[in-house]
N, CA and C atoms as an extended XYZ file, in Angstrom:
588
Properties=species:S:1:pos:R:3:atomname:S:1:resname:S:1:resid:I:1 pbc="F F F"
N        12.047      -22.876      -13.380 N   UNK     1
C        12.705      -21.616      -13.099 CA  UNK     1
C        12.129      -21.007      -11.816 C   UNK     1
N        13.009      -20.630      -10.894 N   UNK     2
C        12.558      -19.987       -9.659 CA  UNK     2
C        12.096      -18.567       -9.964 C   UNK     2
N        10.970      -18.150       -9.385 N   UNK     3
C        10.439      -16.831       -9.744 CA  UNK     3
C        11.224      -15.688       -9.112 C   UNK     3
N        11.122      -14.549       -9.738 N   UNK     4
C        11.607      -13.292       -9.195 CA  UNK     4
C        10.395      -12.577       -8.604 C   UNK     4
N        10.475      -12.208       -7.328 N   UNK     5
C         9.376      -11.497       -6.680 CA  UNK     5
C         9.653       -9.998       -6.773 C   UNK     5
N         8.713       -9.274       -7.365 N   UNK     6
C         8.833       -7.824       -7.508 CA  UNK     6
C         7.742       -7.158       -6.677 C   UNK     6
N         8.137       -6.384       -5.690 N   UNK     7
C         7.160       -5.641       -4.881 CA  UNK     7
C         7.013       -4.239       -5.477 C   UNK     7
N         5.818       -3.947       -5.979 N   UNK     8
C         5.515       -2.606       -6.484 CA  UNK     8
C         4.839       -1.823       -5.366 C   UNK     8
N         5.559       -0.872       -4.812 N   UNK     9
C         5.053       -0.125       -3.671 CA  UNK     9
C         3.811        0.676       -3.993 C   UNK     9
N         2.975        0.842       -2.987 N   UNK    10
C         1.757        1.617       -3.155 CA  UNK    10
C         2.029        3.068       -3.510 C   UNK    10
N         3.240        3.555       -3.197 N   UNK    11
C         3.593        4.939       -3.540 CA  UNK    11
C         3.670        5.149       -5.052 C   UNK    11
N         3.749        4.058       -5.813 N   UNK    12
C         3.746        4.164       -7.279 CA  UNK    12
C         2.354        4.441       -7.841 C   UNK    12
N         1.331        4.278       -7.020 N   UNK    13
C        -0.059        4.392       -7.477 CA  UNK    13
C        -0.311        5.658       -8.306 C   UNK    13
N         0.188        6.786       -7.840 N   UNK    14
C        -0.100        8.067       -8.490 CA  UNK    14
C         1.005        8.514       -9.440 C   UNK    14
N         1.954        7.647       -9.731 N   UNK    15
C         3.091        8.031      -10.571 CA  UNK    15
C         2.959        7.436      -11.973 C   UNK    15
N         3.400        8.176      -12.997 N   UNK    16
C         3.339        7.650      -14.368 CA  UNK    16
C         4.219        6.421      -14.565 C   UNK    16
N         5.233        6.280      -13.707 N   UNK    17
C         6.136        5.127      -13.830 CA  UNK    17
C         5.434        3.803      -13.582 C   UNK    17
N         4.291        3.813      -12.920 N   UNK    18
C         3.588        2.554      -12.635 CA  UNK    18
C         3.308        1.783      -13.917 C   UNK    18
N         2.702        2.435      -14.888 N   UNK    19
C         2.376        1.759      -16.153 CA  UNK    19
C         3.644        1.353      -16.893 C   UNK    19
N         4.677        2.179      -16.824 N   UNK    20
C         5.955        1.834      -17.465 CA  UNK    20
C         6.535        0.550      -16.865 C   UNK    20
N         6.450        0.422      -15.524 N   UNK    21
C         6.937       -0.788      -14.869 CA  UNK    21
C         6.149       -2.017      -15.321 C   UNK    21
N         4.839       -1.891      -15.370 N   UNK    22
C         4.010       -3.035      -15.771 CA  UNK    22
C         4.333       -3.466      -17.196 C   UNK    22
N         4.529       -2.503      -18.084 N   UNK    23
C         4.882       -2.827      -19.473 CA  UNK    23
C         6.273       -3.460      -19.549 C   UNK    23
N         7.223       -2.889      -18.798 N   UNK    24
C         8.592       -3.423      -18.811 CA  UNK    24
C         8.639       -4.836      -18.236 C   UNK    24
N         7.848       -5.089      -17.202 N   UNK    25
C         7.818       -6.428      -16.600 CA  UNK    25
C         7.152       -7.442      -17.522 C   UNK    25
N         6.187       -6.995      -18.316 N   UNK    26
C         5.603       -7.883      -19.331 CA  UNK    26
C         6.697       -8.380      -20.262 C   UNK    26
N         7.541       -7.476      -20.703 N   UNK    27
C         8.635       -7.840      -21.612 CA  UNK    27
C         9.661       -8.717      -20.897 C   UNK    27
N        10.020       -8.345      -19.666 N   UNK    28
C        11.038       -9.092      -18.924 CA  UNK    28
C        10.566      -10.501      -18.577 C   UNK    28
N         9.263      -10.685      -18.447 N   UNK    29
C         8.724      -12.008      -18.094 CA  UNK    29
C         8.925      -13.032      -19.207 C   UNK    29
N         9.358      -12.589      -20.375 N   UNK    30
C         9.666      -13.529      -21.462 CA  UNK    30
C        10.960      -14.284      -21.188 C   UNK    30
N        11.780      -13.752      -20.271 N   UNK    31
C        13.038      -14.426      -19.939 CA  UNK    31
C        13.138      -14.831      -18.466 C   UNK    31
N        12.202      -14.349      -17.641 N   UNK    32
C        12.256      -14.619      -16.202 CA  UNK    32
C        10.838      -14.649      -15.648 C   UNK    32
N        10.494      -15.718      -14.922 N   UNK    33
C         9.180      -15.770      -14.274 CA  UNK    33
C         9.102      -14.703      -13.181 C   UNK    33
N         7.999      -13.971      -13.172 N   UNK    34
C         7.832      -12.837      -12.264 CA  UNK    34
C         6.521      -12.966      -11.504 C   UNK    34
N         6.576      -12.668      -10.210 N   UNK    35
C         5.358      -12.510       -9.414 CA  UNK    35
C         5.412      -11.126       -8.783 C   UNK    35
N         4.405      -10.323       -9.067 N   UNK    36
C         4.316       -8.986       -8.484 CA  UNK    36
C         3.558       -9.063       -7.165 C   UNK    36
N         4.135       -8.431       -6.150 N   UNK    37
C         3.437       -8.245       -4.875 CA  UNK    37
C         2.993       -6.785       -4.822 C   UNK    37
N         1.693       -6.540       -4.689 N   UNK    38
C         1.211       -5.157       -4.650 CA  UNK    38
C         1.366       -4.541       -3.267 C   UNK    38
N         1.631       -3.251       -3.236 N   UNK    39
C         1.537       -2.534       -1.977 CA  UNK    39
C         0.073       -2.253       -1.663 C   UNK    39
N        -0.155       -1.463       -0.652 N   UNK    40
C        -1.530       -1.125       -0.293 CA  UNK    40
C        -2.013        0.180       -0.893 C   UNK    40
N        -1.056        1.086       -1.180 N   UNK    41
C        -1.386        2.352       -1.809 CA  UNK    41
C        -2.442        3.139       -1.048 C   UNK    41
N        -3.265        3.886       -1.773 N   UNK    42
C        -4.287        4.713       -1.118 CA  UNK    42
C        -5.345        3.879       -0.403 C   UNK    42
N        -5.457        2.612       -0.796 N   UNK    43
C        -6.434        1.725       -0.150 CA  UNK    43
C        -6.013        1.455        1.302 C   UNK    43
N        -4.701        1.240        1.511 N   UNK    44
C        -4.192        1.049        2.878 CA  UNK    44
C        -4.239        2.351        3.668 C   UNK    44
N        -4.030        3.478        2.982 N   UNK    45
C        -4.128        4.772        3.667 CA  UNK    45
C        -5.518        4.963        4.263 C   UNK    45
N        -6.530        4.489        3.559 N   UNK    46
C        -7.903        4.601        4.064 CA  UNK    46
C        -8.112        3.742        5.315 C   UNK    46
N        -7.404        2.605        5.366 N   UNK    47
C        -7.483        1.765        6.568 CA  UNK    47
C        -6.898        2.524        7.760 C   UNK    47
N        -5.750        3.166        7.558 N   UNK    48
C        -5.131        3.952        8.636 CA  UNK    48
C        -6.070        5.073        9.100 C   UNK    48
N        -6.687        5.743        8.131 N   UNK    49
C        -7.621        6.822        8.460 CA  UNK    49
C        -8.803        6.292        9.273 C   UNK    49
N        -9.334        5.153        8.843 N   UNK    50
C       -10.478        4.555        9.549 CA  UNK    50
C       -10.091        4.114       10.953 C   UNK    50
N        -8.874        3.574       11.107 N   UNK    51
C        -8.444        3.131       12.437 CA  UNK    51
C        -8.274        4.322       13.381 C   UNK    51
N        -7.753        5.424       12.849 N   UNK    52
C        -7.620        6.637       13.663 CA  UNK    52
C        -8.988        7.144       14.119 C   UNK    52
N        -9.960        7.061       13.228 N   UNK    53
C       -11.305        7.566       13.547 CA  UNK    53
C       -12.066        6.646       14.495 C   UNK    53
N       -11.878        5.332       14.344 N   UNK    54
C       -12.737        4.384       15.067 CA  UNK    54
C       -12.001        3.510       16.086 C   UNK    54
N       -10.671        3.615       16.130 N   UNK    55
C        -9.865        2.954       17.170 CA  UNK    55
C       -10.052        1.438       17.222 C   UNK    55
N       -10.199        0.784       16.060 N   UNK    56
C       -10.277       -0.677       16.074 CA  UNK    56
C        -8.875       -1.277       16.166 C   UNK    56
N        -8.814       -2.573       16.417 N   UNK    57
C        -7.553       -3.243       16.749 CA  UNK    57
C        -6.595       -3.310       15.562 C   UNK    57
N        -5.304       -3.474       15.893 N   UNK    58
C        -4.292       -3.651       14.852 CA  UNK    58
C        -4.531       -4.934       14.064 C   UNK    58
N        -5.054       -5.962       14.737 N   UNK    59
C        -5.343       -7.212       14.026 CA  UNK    59
C        -6.382       -6.976       12.929 C   UNK    59
N        -7.439       -6.241       13.259 N   UNK    60
C        -8.457       -5.924       12.255 CA  UNK    60
C        -7.870       -5.040       11.157 C   UNK    60
N        -7.053       -4.068       11.550 N   UNK    61
C        -6.413       -3.190       10.560 CA  UNK    61
C        -5.511       -3.992        9.628 C   UNK    61
N        -4.811       -4.988       10.174 N   UNK    62
C        -3.937       -5.848        9.367 CA  UNK    62
C        -4.758       -6.595        8.313 C   UNK    62
N        -5.872       -7.149        8.719 N   UNK    63
C        -6.740       -7.863        7.772 CA  UNK    63
C        -7.270       -6.912        6.704 C   UNK    63
N        -7.662       -5.720        7.124 N   UNK    64
C        -8.166       -4.737        6.168 CA  UNK    64
C        -7.066       -4.292        5.204 C   UNK    64
N        -5.832       -4.181        5.709 N   UNK    65
C        -4.711       -3.788        4.854 CA  UNK    65
C        -4.418       -4.861        3.808 C   UNK    65
N        -4.631       -6.121        4.159 N   UNK    66
C        -4.470       -7.198        3.175 CA  UNK    66
C        -5.519       -7.058        2.073 C   UNK    66
N        -6.737       -6.701        2.454 N   UNK    67
C        -7.758       -6.426        1.436 CA  UNK    67
C        -7.363       -5.227        0.575 C   UNK    67
N        -6.681       -4.244        1.179 N   UNK    68
C        -6.185       -3.097        0.411 CA  UNK    68
C        -5.185       -3.555       -0.646 C   UNK    68
N        -4.295       -4.481       -0.268 N   UNK    69
C        -3.353       -5.037       -1.237 CA  UNK    69
C        -4.091       -5.757       -2.359 C   UNK    69
N        -5.158       -6.469       -2.010 N   UNK    70
C        -5.950       -7.162       -3.035 CA  UNK    70
C        -6.549       -6.161       -4.023 C   UNK    70
N        -7.035       -5.038       -3.502 N   UNK    71
C        -7.604       -4.020       -4.387 CA  UNK    71
C        -6.555       -3.504       -5.363 C   UNK    71
N        -5.350       -3.235       -4.850 N   UNK    72
C        -4.280       -2.753       -5.732 CA  UNK    72
C        -3.887       -3.843       -6.730 C   UNK    72
N        -3.907       -5.099       -6.291 N   UNK    73
C        -3.596       -6.215       -7.196 CA  UNK    73
C        -4.582       -6.265       -8.359 C   UNK    73
N        -5.859       -6.089       -8.068 N   UNK    74
C        -6.874       -6.100       -9.127 CA  UNK    74
C        -6.648       -4.954      -10.106 C   UNK    74
N        -6.290       -3.789       -9.576 N   UNK    75
C        -5.988       -2.644      -10.429 CA  UNK    75
C        -4.789       -2.946      -11.327 C   UNK    75
N        -3.704       -3.470      -10.720 N   UNK    76
C        -2.494       -3.787      -11.487 CA  UNK    76
C        -2.779       -4.812      -12.578 C   UNK    76
N        -3.555       -5.824      -12.234 N   UNK    77
C        -3.857       -6.874      -13.205 CA  UNK    77
C        -4.641       -6.322      -14.394 C   UNK    77
N        -5.491       -5.344      -14.137 N   UNK    78
C        -6.252       -4.735      -15.226 CA  UNK    78
C        -5.359       -3.879      -16.123 C   UNK    78
N        -4.355       -3.231      -15.536 N   UNK    79
C        -3.454       -2.374      -16.309 CA  UNK    79
C        -2.369       -3.157      -17.029 C   UNK    79
N        -1.980       -4.287      -16.463 N   UNK    80
C        -0.872       -5.064      -17.029 CA  UNK    80
C        -1.339       -5.879      -18.233 C   UNK    80
N        -0.398       -6.129      -19.115 N   UNK    81
C        -0.670       -6.957      -20.294 CA  UNK    81
C        -0.153       -8.363      -20.011 C   UNK    81
N        -0.962       -9.359      -20.279 N   UNK    82
C        -0.548      -10.768      -20.190 CA  UNK    82
C        -0.255      -11.234      -18.768 C   UNK    82
N        -0.784      -10.559      -17.775 N   UNK    83
C        -0.580      -11.021      -16.402 CA  UNK    83
C        -1.764      -11.869      -15.964 C   UNK    83
N        -1.543      -12.652      -14.905 N   UNK    84
C        -2.633      -13.432      -14.318 CA  UNK    84
C        -2.581      -13.253      -12.804 C   UNK    84
N        -3.715      -13.453      -12.155 N   UNK    85
C        -3.770      -13.329      -10.703 CA  UNK    85
C        -3.395      -14.651      -10.051 C   UNK    85
N        -2.603      -14.581       -8.997 N   UNK    86
C        -2.137      -15.757       -8.271 CA  UNK    86
C        -2.668      -15.690       -6.849 C   UNK    86
N        -3.526      -16.631       -6.496 N   UNK    87
C        -4.106      -16.732       -5.155 CA  UNK    87
C        -3.231      -17.665       -4.331 C   UNK    87
N        -2.684      -17.157       -3.232 N   UNK    88
C        -1.736      -17.945       -2.444 CA  UNK    88
C        -2.377      -19.131       -1.742 C   UNK    88
N        -3.690      -19.239       -1.754 N   UNK    89
C        -4.366      -20.387       -1.154 CA  UNK    89
C        -4.405      -21.586       -2.098 C   UNK    89
N        -4.012      -21.371       -3.339 N   UNK    90
C        -4.053      -22.445       -4.337 CA  UNK    90
C        -2.661      -22.690       -4.886 C   UNK    90
N        -2.408      -23.864       -5.462 N   UNK    91
C        -1.096      -24.113       -6.062 CA  UNK    91
C        -0.805      -23.094       -7.162 C   UNK    91
N         0.462      -22.685       -7.258 N   UNK    92
C         0.867      -21.717       -8.270 CA  UNK    92
C         0.757      -22.337       -9.651 C   UNK    92
N        -0.073      -21.730      -10.488 N   UNK    93
C        -0.177      -22.163      -11.879 CA  UNK    93
C         0.970      -21.512      -12.626 C   UNK    93
N         1.688      -22.307      -13.385 N   UNK    94
C         2.903      -21.829      -14.032 CA  UNK    94
C         2.564      -20.821      -15.131 C   UNK    94
N         2.691      -19.559      -14.818 N   UNK    95
C         2.588      -18.497      -15.809 CA  UNK    95
C         3.783      -17.581      -15.592 C   UNK    95
N         4.308      -16.997      -16.647 N   UNK    96
C         5.524      -16.200      -16.487 CA  UNK    96
C         5.317      -14.863      -15.782 C   UNK    96
N         4.067      -14.395      -15.714 N   UNK    97
C         3.815      -13.054      -15.184 CA  UNK    97
C         2.545      -13.079      -14.347 C   UNK    97
N         2.715      -13.102      -13.019 N   UNK    98
C         1.572      -13.212      -12.111 CA  UNK    98
C         1.557      -12.052      -11.125 C   UNK    98
N         0.365      -11.744      -10.642 N   UNK    99
C         0.187      -10.733       -9.604 CA  UNK    99
C        -0.472      -11.415       -8.411 C   UNK    99
N         0.147      -11.254       -7.248 N   UNK   100
C        -0.296      -11.972       -6.052 CA  UNK   100
C        -1.533      -11.333       -5.443 C   UNK   100
N        -2.539      -12.175       -5.206 N   UNK   101
C        -3.703      -11.804       -4.399 CA  UNK   101
C        -3.487      -12.404       -3.014 C   UNK   101
N        -2.971      -11.639       -2.055 N   UNK   102
C        -2.691      -12.236       -0.744 CA  UNK   102
C        -3.965      -12.767       -0.112 C   UNK   102
N        -3.882      -13.968        0.437 N   UNK   103
C        -5.067      -14.618        0.980 CA  UNK   103
C        -5.050      -14.561        2.496 C   UNK   103
N        -6.062      -13.976        3.060 N   UNK   104
C        -6.138      -13.765        4.502 CA  UNK   104
C        -6.064      -15.068        5.291 C   UNK   104
N        -6.722      -16.111        4.807 N   UNK   105
C        -6.746      -17.368        5.560 CA  UNK   105
C        -5.362      -18.002        5.623 C   UNK   105
N        -4.599      -17.905        4.548 N   UNK   106
C        -3.245      -18.459        4.554 CA  UNK   106
C        -2.358      -17.672        5.512 C   UNK   106
N        -2.473      -16.352        5.492 N   UNK   107
C        -1.657      -15.537        6.381 CA  UNK   107
C        -1.993      -15.795        7.841 C   UNK   107
N        -3.247      -16.125        8.124 N   UNK   108
C        -3.644      -16.446        9.497 CA  UNK   108
C        -2.941      -17.692       10.018 C   UNK   108
N        -2.552      -18.592        9.125 N   UNK   109
C        -1.893      -19.828        9.538 CA  UNK   109
C        -0.400      -19.630        9.780 C   UNK   109
N         0.125      -18.499        9.383 N   UNK   110
C         1.557      -18.254        9.535 CA  UNK   110
C         1.819      -17.534       10.854 C   UNK   110
N         3.082      -17.317       11.130 N   UNK   111
C         3.454      -16.645       12.381 CA  UNK   111
C         3.660      -15.148       12.163 C   UNK   111
N         3.102      -14.611       11.108 N   UNK   112
C         3.301      -13.200       10.801 CA  UNK   112
C         2.573      -12.305       11.808 C   UNK   112
N         3.243      -11.235       12.163 N   UNK   113
C         2.707      -10.280       13.126 CA  UNK   113
C         1.524       -9.519       12.512 C   UNK   113
N         0.487       -9.306       13.298 N   UNK   114
C        -0.693       -8.586       12.822 CA  UNK   114
C        -0.666       -7.154       13.350 C   UNK   114
N         0.173       -6.324       12.737 N   UNK   115
C         0.260       -4.926       13.151 CA  UNK   115
C         0.868       -4.125       12.005 C   UNK   115
N         0.924       -2.800       12.181 N   UNK   116
C         1.519       -1.932       11.161 CA  UNK   116
C         3.037       -2.082       11.114 C   UNK   116
N         3.628       -2.825       12.061 N   UNK   117
C         5.068       -3.113       11.986 CA  UNK   117
C         5.387       -4.007       10.801 C   UNK   117
N         4.378       -4.697       10.309 N   UNK   118
C         4.552       -5.619        9.182 CA  UNK   118
C         3.665       -5.141        8.029 C   UNK   118
N         4.317       -4.701        6.943 N   UNK   119
C         3.577       -4.185        5.790 CA  UNK   119
C         3.824       -5.083        4.579 C   UNK   119
N         3.448       -4.587        3.423 N   UNK   120
C         3.580       -5.390        2.200 CA  UNK   120
C         5.030       -5.728        1.866 C   UNK   120
N         6.002       -4.939        2.331 N   UNK   121
C         7.411       -5.304        2.124 CA  UNK   121
C         7.720       -6.638        2.802 C   UNK   121
N         7.323       -6.761        4.064 N   UNK   122
C         7.555       -8.013        4.793 CA  UNK   122
C         6.744       -9.161        4.208 C   UNK   122
N         5.519       -8.877        3.770 N   UNK   123
C         4.717       -9.929        3.137 CA  UNK   123
C         5.374      -10.405        1.847 C   UNK   123
N         6.002       -9.492        1.121 N   UNK   124
C         6.726       -9.878       -0.097 CA  UNK   124
C         7.902      -10.791        0.248 C   UNK   124
N         8.607      -10.476        1.331 N   UNK   125
C         9.721      -11.318        1.779 CA  UNK   125
C         9.213      -12.693        2.190 C   UNK   125
N         8.106      -12.717        2.925 N   UNK   126
C         7.501      -13.989        3.331 CA  UNK   126
C         7.127      -14.826        2.108 C   UNK   126
N         6.495      -14.195        1.119 N   UNK   127
C         6.097      -14.922       -0.089 CA  UNK   127
C         7.317      -15.439       -0.845 C   UNK   127
N         8.355      -14.619       -0.928 N   UNK   128
C         9.581      -15.036       -1.616 CA  UNK   128
C        10.158      -16.299       -0.983 C   UNK   128
N        10.138      -16.353        0.344 N   UNK   129
C        10.610      -17.552        1.036 CA  UNK   129
C         9.674      -18.729        0.791 C   UNK   129
N         8.377      -18.480        0.888 N   UNK   130
C         7.346      -19.509        0.708 CA  UNK   130
C         7.458      -20.183       -0.664 C   UNK   130
N         7.845      -19.393       -1.686 N   UNK   131
C         7.926      -19.910       -3.060 CA  UNK   131
C         9.355      -20.244       -3.481 C   UNK   131
N        10.300      -20.155       -2.543 N   UNK   132
C        11.704      -20.408       -2.854 CA  UNK   132
C        12.154      -19.560       -4.048 C   UNK   132
N        11.866      -18.270       -3.969 N   UNK   133
C        12.157      -17.348       -5.068 CA  UNK   133
C        13.654      -17.139       -5.235 C   UNK   133
N        14.012      -16.748       -6.436 N   UNK   134
C        15.411      -16.444       -6.741 CA  UNK   134
C        15.874      -15.237       -5.935 C   UNK   134
N        15.063      -14.192       -5.936 N   UNK   135
C        15.345      -13.012       -5.125 CA  UNK   135
C        14.095      -12.145       -5.033 C   UNK   135
N        14.168      -11.175       -4.128 N   UNK   136
C        13.102      -10.200       -3.940 CA  UNK   136
C        13.631       -8.839       -4.361 C   UNK   136
N        12.842       -8.131       -5.160 N   UNK   137
C        13.199       -6.777       -5.586 CA  UNK   137
C        12.090       -5.834       -5.143 C   UNK   137
N        12.463       -4.821       -4.375 N   UNK   138
C        11.517       -3.827       -3.881 CA  UNK   138
C        11.659       -2.562       -4.726 C   UNK   138
N        10.590       -2.153       -5.388 N   UNK   139
C        10.608       -0.925       -6.177 CA  UNK   139
C        10.162        0.215       -5.264 C   UNK   139
N        11.045        1.186       -5.065 N   UNK   140
C        10.788        2.262       -4.100 CA  UNK   140
C        10.844        3.638       -4.767 C   UNK   140
N        10.023        4.556       -4.250 N   UNK   141
C         9.979        5.931       -4.753 CA  UNK   141
C        10.771        6.891       -3.872 C   UNK   141
N        11.555        6.369       -2.978 N   UNK   142
C        12.300        7.223       -2.052 CA  UNK   142
C        13.793        7.034       -2.257 C   UNK   142
N        14.581        8.026       -1.850 N   UNK   143
C        16.031        7.916       -1.965 CA  UNK   143
C        16.548        6.867       -0.991 C   UNK   143
N        17.489        6.057       -1.466 N   UNK   144
C        18.075        4.984       -0.661 CA  UNK   144
C        19.524        5.358       -0.368 C   UNK   144
N        19.840        5.548        0.904 N   UNK   145
C        21.187        5.989        1.282 CA  UNK   145
C        21.963        4.929        2.049 C   UNK   145
N        21.440        3.712        2.077 N   UNK   146
C        22.094        2.639        2.830 CA  UNK   146
C        21.651        1.296        2.264 C   UNK   146
N        22.490        0.280        2.457 N   UNK   147
C        22.048       -1.081        2.125 CA  UNK   147
C        21.798       -1.888        3.404 C   UNK   147
N        21.805       -1.201        4.543 N   UNK   148
C        21.546       -1.842        5.831 CA  UNK   148
C        20.044       -1.895        6.093 C   UNK   148
N        19.525       -3.094        6.290 N   UNK   149
C        18.101       -3.267        6.576 CA  UNK   149
C        17.722       -2.557        7.876 C   UNK   149
N        18.603       -2.642        8.871 N   UNK   150
C        18.340       -1.977       10.152 CA  UNK   150
C        18.190       -0.469        9.941 C   UNK   150
N        19.127        0.113        9.184 N   UNK   151
C        19.072        1.558        8.941 CA  UNK   151
C        17.857        1.933        8.099 C   UNK   151
N        17.563        1.131        7.080 N   UNK   152
C        16.414        1.423        6.216 CA  UNK   152
C        15.100        1.330        6.987 C   UNK   152
N        15.045        0.453        7.981 N   UNK   153
C        13.858        0.392        8.845 CA  UNK   153
C        13.765        1.645        9.717 C   UNK   153
N        14.911        2.096       10.237 N   UNK   154
C        14.927        3.335       11.034 CA  UNK   154
C        14.483        4.529       10.197 C   UNK   154
N        14.852        4.510        8.911 N   UNK   155
C        14.493        5.603        7.997 CA  UNK   155
C        13.086        5.449        7.422 C   UNK   155
N        12.358        4.408        7.851 N   UNK   156
C        10.986        4.121        7.386 CA  UNK   156
C        10.918        3.796        5.895 C   UNK   156
N        12.042        3.339        5.336 N   UNK   157
C        12.036        2.839        3.956 CA  UNK   157
C        11.501        1.408        3.949 C   UNK   157
N        11.848        0.648        4.995 N   UNK   158
C        11.328       -0.705        5.210 CA  UNK   158
C        10.538       -0.716        6.517 C   UNK   158
N         9.635       -1.676        6.644 N   UNK   159
C         8.853       -1.738        7.880 CA  UNK   159
C         9.683       -2.309        9.030 C   UNK   159
N         9.163       -2.157       10.228 N   UNK   160
C         9.900       -2.514       11.444 CA  UNK   160
C        10.147       -4.008       11.581 C   UNK   160
N         9.321       -4.826       10.958 N   UNK   161
C         9.425       -6.281       11.101 CA  UNK   161
C        10.330       -6.919       10.052 C   UNK   161
N        10.718       -6.153        9.032 N   UNK   162
C        11.465       -6.713        7.899 CA  UNK   162
C        12.765       -7.380        8.348 C   UNK   162
N        13.498       -6.735        9.246 N   UNK   163
C        14.786       -7.285        9.695 CA  UNK   163
C        14.607       -8.638       10.369 C   UNK   163
N        13.578       -8.777       11.206 N   UNK   164
C        13.341      -10.054       11.888 CA  UNK   164
C        13.030      -11.166       10.892 C   UNK   164
N        12.205      -10.857        9.891 N   UNK   165
C        11.874      -11.872        8.887 CA  UNK   165
C        13.077      -12.193        8.012 C   UNK   165
N        13.895      -11.177        7.735 N   UNK   166
C        15.090      -11.402        6.914 CA  UNK   166
C        16.049      -12.368        7.612 C   UNK   166
N        16.144      -12.275        8.936 N   UNK   167
C        16.983      -13.220        9.692 CA  UNK   167
C        16.479      -14.646        9.512 C   UNK   167
N        15.161      -14.814        9.435 N   UNK   168
C        14.566      -16.142        9.251 CA  UNK   168
C        14.754      -16.668        7.835 C   UNK   168
N        14.510      -15.809        6.862 N   UNK   169
C        14.372      -16.276        5.478 CA  UNK   169
C        15.612      -16.065        4.616 C   UNK   169
N        16.373      -15.004        4.867 N   UNK   170
C        17.615      -14.729        4.133 CA  UNK   170
C        17.462      -14.823        2.613 C   UNK   170
N        16.397      -14.284        2.076 N   UNK   171
C        16.212      -14.228        0.625 CA  UNK   171
C        17.027      -13.055        0.083 C   UNK   171
N        17.845      -13.258       -0.958 N   UNK   172
C        18.563      -12.120       -1.549 CA  UNK   172
C        17.564      -11.016       -1.922 C   UNK   172
N        17.801       -9.820       -1.407 N   UNK   173
C        16.847       -8.718       -1.569 CA  UNK   173
C        17.567       -7.461       -2.045 C   UNK   173
N        16.968       -6.797       -3.041 N   UNK   174
C        17.511       -5.551       -3.580 CA  UNK   174
C        16.412       -4.493       -3.625 C   UNK   174
N        16.841       -3.233       -3.609 N   UNK   175
C        15.918       -2.116       -3.819 CA  UNK   175
C        16.290       -1.433       -5.129 C   UNK   175
N        15.279       -1.180       -5.953 N   UNK   176
C        15.463       -0.493       -7.231 CA  UNK   176
C        14.602        0.766       -7.207 C   UNK   176
N        15.154        1.870       -7.696 N   UNK   177
C        14.406        3.131       -7.755 CA  UNK   177
C        13.298        3.053       -8.802 C   UNK   177
N        12.227        3.762       -8.565 N   UNK   178
C        11.050        3.658       -9.430 CA  UNK   178
C        11.277        4.183      -10.848 C   UNK   178
N        12.349        4.958      -11.074 N   UNK   179
C        12.618        5.455      -12.426 CA  UNK   179
C        13.406        4.466      -13.280 C   UNK   179
N        13.814        3.339      -12.719 N   UNK   180
C        14.751        2.445      -13.410 CA  UNK   180
C        14.072        1.322      -14.200 C   UNK   180
N        12.936        1.583      -14.777 N   UNK   181
C        12.173        0.552      -15.489 CA  UNK   181
C        12.675        0.285      -16.907 C   UNK   181
N        13.445        1.202      -17.490 N   UNK   182
C        13.795        1.100      -18.913 CA  UNK   182
C        14.668       -0.110      -19.224 C   UNK   182
N        15.534       -0.482      -18.285 N   UNK   183
C        16.434       -1.625      -18.496 CA  UNK   183
C        16.479       -2.423      -17.194 C   UNK   183
N        15.557       -3.351      -17.054 N   UNK   184
C        15.439       -4.095      -15.792 CA  UNK   184
C        16.687       -4.923      -15.489 C   UNK   184
N        17.250       -5.676      -16.456 N   UNK   185
C        18.474       -6.430      -16.137 CA  UNK   185
C        19.594       -5.530      -15.612 C   UNK   185
N        19.773       -4.355      -16.220 N   UNK   186
C        20.814       -3.428      -15.762 CA  UNK   186
C        20.490       -2.895      -14.369 C   UNK   186
N        19.226       -2.579      -14.132 N   UNK   187
C        18.822       -2.075      -12.811 CA  UNK   187
C        19.080       -3.114      -11.730 C   UNK   187
N        18.786       -4.379      -12.031 N   UNK   188
C        19.017       -5.449      -11.056 CA  UNK   188
C        20.509       -5.659      -10.821 C   UNK   188
N        21.290       -5.563      -11.892 N   UNK   189
C        22.733       -5.761      -11.768 CA  UNK   189
C        23.376       -4.650      -10.941 C   UNK   189
N        22.867       -3.428      -11.080 N   UNK   190
C        23.453       -2.281      -10.384 CA  UNK   190
C        22.974       -2.162       -8.937 C   UNK   190
N        21.824       -2.730       -8.644 N   UNK   191
C        21.260       -2.606       -7.295 CA  UNK   191
C        22.108       -3.372       -6.281 C   UNK   191
N        22.255       -2.801       -5.102 N   UNK   192
C        23.053       -3.416       -4.048 CA  UNK   192
C        22.201       -4.378       -3.233 C   UNK   192
N        22.775       -5.522       -2.918 N   UNK   193
C        22.091       -6.469       -2.036 CA  UNK   193
C        21.949       -5.871       -0.641 C   UNK   193
N        20.778       -6.016       -0.069 N   UNK   194
C        20.570       -5.559        1.302 CA  UNK   194
C        21.190       -6.544        2.289 C   UNK   194
N        21.611       -6.017        3.418 N   UNK   195
C        22.129       -6.861        4.493 CA  UNK   195
C        21.743       -6.244        5.829 C   UNK   195
N        21.806       -7.073        6.856 N   UNK   196
C        21.451       -6.579        8.188 CA  UNK   196
C        22.469       -5.561        8.666 C   UNK   196
């Protein structure tokens, strides 16, 4: 079974819906293999703050932001029931419910841009392509007024690099609102496919 990639945005960190999503995905993983991609949340915010204070390079900030995603992944794995951590440097062990620990060395071998133009949304798209996923679902805490990737990037709902990667990978991608955890199949069915 091809996995479903679910990106849980860092904006969910402080919301009660986070735990509801993790519980709902535990249940949904009984019928569909799931890999969660963590956002950076407050951990990535600290990287931005540090870069503003110390003016280090975007490449270093990119590496630090990946560590921020790892921190959120560890948090999610502790809160989730029956999940396992998936290290992208190793072969995927077949488990129905995994949380991705992005590996810096693997990302260094790819052609991914090392800047704030590329965030965890784009990394989720990259992973979905890398694993030949069924589709990518982005869980967002913001209002979505378009299904155009170009427009959503202009509105800062998606990062600036997402459109370029989407042209390369063309993975079916949907956005689901963070309140829609109660019935995941219905939420996926109602969500509109994104397009350029």
